[in-house]
C-alpha positions in Angstrom: -28.5 18.4 43.3 -29.2 14.9 44.3 -29.3 13.8 40.6 -25.9 15.5 40.0 -24.3 13.6 42.9 -25.8 10.3 41.7 -24.4 10.8 38.3 -21.0 11.8 39.7 -21.1 8.7 41.9 -22.1 6.5 39.0 -19.3 7.9 36.8 -16.8 7.2 39.6 -18.0 3.6 39.9 -17.7 3.1 36.1 -14.2 4.6 36.1 -13.1 2.4 38.9 -14.4 -0.7 37.2 -12.6 0.3 34.0 -9.5 0.8 35.9 -9.5 -2.4 37.9 -10.9 -4.7 35.2 -7.6 -5.2 33.3 -5.9 -6.3 36.6 -8.3 -9.2 36.7 -7.5 -10.5 33.2 -5.2 -13.5 32.9 -1.6 -13.0 31.9 -0.6 -13.5 28.3 2.7 -15.3 27.4 4.5 -13.9 24.4 5.7 -16.4 21.9 7.8 -16.1 18.8 6.1 -17.1 15.6 7.1 -20.4 14.2 9.3 -20.3 11.0 7.5 -20.9 7.7 8.6 -24.1 5.9 11.3 -23.4 3.3 10.2 -23.7 -0.3 12.5 -25.3 -2.8 11.2 -23.1 -5.7 9.1 -19.9 -5.3 5.6 -19.9 -6.8 5.8 -17.1 -9.3 2.0 -17.0 -9.6 1.6 -16.3 -5.9 4.0 -13.3 -5.8 2.7 -9.8 -6.1 4.3 -6.7 -7.6 6.9 -5.4 -6.7 8.0 -8.4 -4.5 9.1 -10.8 -7.2 11.7 -13.3 -6.6 14.6 -12.8 -8.9 14.2 -16.3 -10.4 10.7 -15.3 -11.6 12.0 -12.5 -13.7 13.8 -14.9 -16.1 12.6 -17.8 -18.1 14.2 -21.3 -17.5 16.4 -20.7 -20.5 17.9 -17.5 -19.0 16.1 -15.0 -21.1 14.5 -11.9 -19.6 10.7 -12.2 -19.6 8.8 -9.5 -21.4 7.1 -7.1 -19.1 4.1 -4.9 -20.0 4.4 -1.3 -18.7 1.3 0.8 -18.3 1.9 4.5 -18.1 -0.8 6.7 -16.7 -0.7 10.4 -17.8 -1.9 12.3 -14.7 -1.7 15.7 -16.3 -5.2 17.2 -16.7 -6.1 18.4 -20.3 -7.5 21.7 -19.1 -4.4 23.0 -17.4 
């Protein structure tokens, strides 16, 4: 019985510390993120699919750039 009461008391102390510990933490001020510097021309090599800038989809002469399409047949042969 003594062991049970000791464990219950220890659990209460740990719960109390866990409850009061966040109150002792310093306050954090929220800030808005700074704006990224504006780029004059997008770097098409750094953009990932499907988020391409529209100017990256055409060549400088105005022609549509060829795109390679990879189709994956997901139907199993045994079905």
